[in-house]
C-alpha positions, 0 to 999 in steps of 0.5 A, a space after each residue: 875352254 879348250 875342246 875335249 877330243 874324248 867328247 867329240 867337241 868342235 865349238 861352233 864359232 860362226 854366228 851366221 851359222 848359229 842363227 841359220 840353225 835357230 831360224 830353221 827351228 821356226 821358234 815361237 816365244 812360247 816354245 820350249 827348246 831343248 838344246 843338246 851340248 850347248 858348249 860355250 853358248 853360241 846357240 844358247 844366246 840366240 835361243 834365249 832371245 827368241 823364246 822364254 824357256 831353254 833347257 840345255 843338257 851339257 856333259 862337260 862339267 867344265 862347260 857347265 860351270 862356264 855356262 852358269 856364269 855366262 847365263 847367270 841372269 837367265 838362270 835366275 829368272 828361270 828362262 834357262 835350265 842347265 843340266 849336267 848330264 848325257 843327252 842319251 840318258 835324258 828323259 823329256 817327261 822329267 822336264 815336263 816336255 810333252 808330245 809336240 810342245 817342245 823342239 830340239 836343237 844342237 850342233 852335236 858330236 858326229 858319233 852320237 848322231 844315229 843314237 840321238 835321232 833314234 832316241 828322240 824320234 822314238 821317245 814317248 813324247 817326241 819333239 815337234 821339230 828337230 834342227 841339228 848340225 850333223 855330218 854332211 854325208 849323213 844329212 844327205 843320206 837322211 834326205 836321200 839326196 841321190 834318190 836312193 833310200 836307206 835304213 836311216 832315211 826311212 827310219 827318219 821319214 816314218 816319223 817326220 819330214 827331213 829337210 837339208 837346209 844348208 852346208 856348213 863348212 868345216 871352218 865354222 868350227 874350232 877345231 875344224 873337223 875333217 869334213 863339212 857339216 850340214 843343217 838338217 831339220 825334221 819337221 812335223 814329227 809324230 807317230 801317226 805312221 804307227 797308229 795301225 801297225 806295230 813299230 818293232 815289227 816294222 823295223 824288223 822288216 826294214 832291217 831284213 829288206 836292207 840286209 844286202 843293199 845290192 841284192 833284190 828285195 825278194 832275195 833279202 826277204 826270202 830268209 825271213 819269209 821262206 814259204 811266201 811267194 814274195 814276187 807275187 806279194 810285191 806284184 799285188 801291191 804294184 811293186 816290181 819283183 825286181 826292186 831293191 830296198 833302196 827304191 822303196 818309199 816309206 809308203 811302199 814299205 807300209 804297203 809291204 808290211 800290211 800285205 805280209 801281215 795279212 798273209 800271216 794271219 
């Protein structure tokens, strides 16, 4: 099987990296694991040694045929369920994946990273844990390695706890991508952050706050709250009026959201 550039395929060939990725998911033999893009089955083989049920979604029909042959016995026993389709159109509910009773894993094409993370963190029945191999730079942004937050990092942290596990060199794949990758794990995923606040409205505030990264938060929000004394609001919740969006933690964003909602009521 040759990688298809149109599908962003880079096959993982380093077994040590595959094992590190699987280990980072902390699988129990009772867990159901959803694998994104199993490719030639390097990760799948290890997963099937760890748990009783693996569901995999593969978009490439040629690879589906290969996997059906390679894991014919596991499919016959019901341990491996293989779906030919687009992971971005996959519905966990249709496969009896409920809140917290499954985990997500994959070495994914770079171009679907943002969409995939948003989909499965925001889905009605999210996984308990997500372990992915993604572009190194994106993984660093998600964990805010440089100490500066972003829309992406806060958007992940309101649902779970991201951890940068290790760097994965480009040579671990065939063909080798132009940049290094990283194993990123998101643990303790839940929607508890949104128990008392409106999810959609929170993200509108977040997007407004990050409208221009180099400007002060009050400047970015002024357009959306023209009649609000924003410096005073920030001072009341013990945040400097000179702060930029990248300096706010997820907790500070929550406090700001609540304070602005109280003013509008």
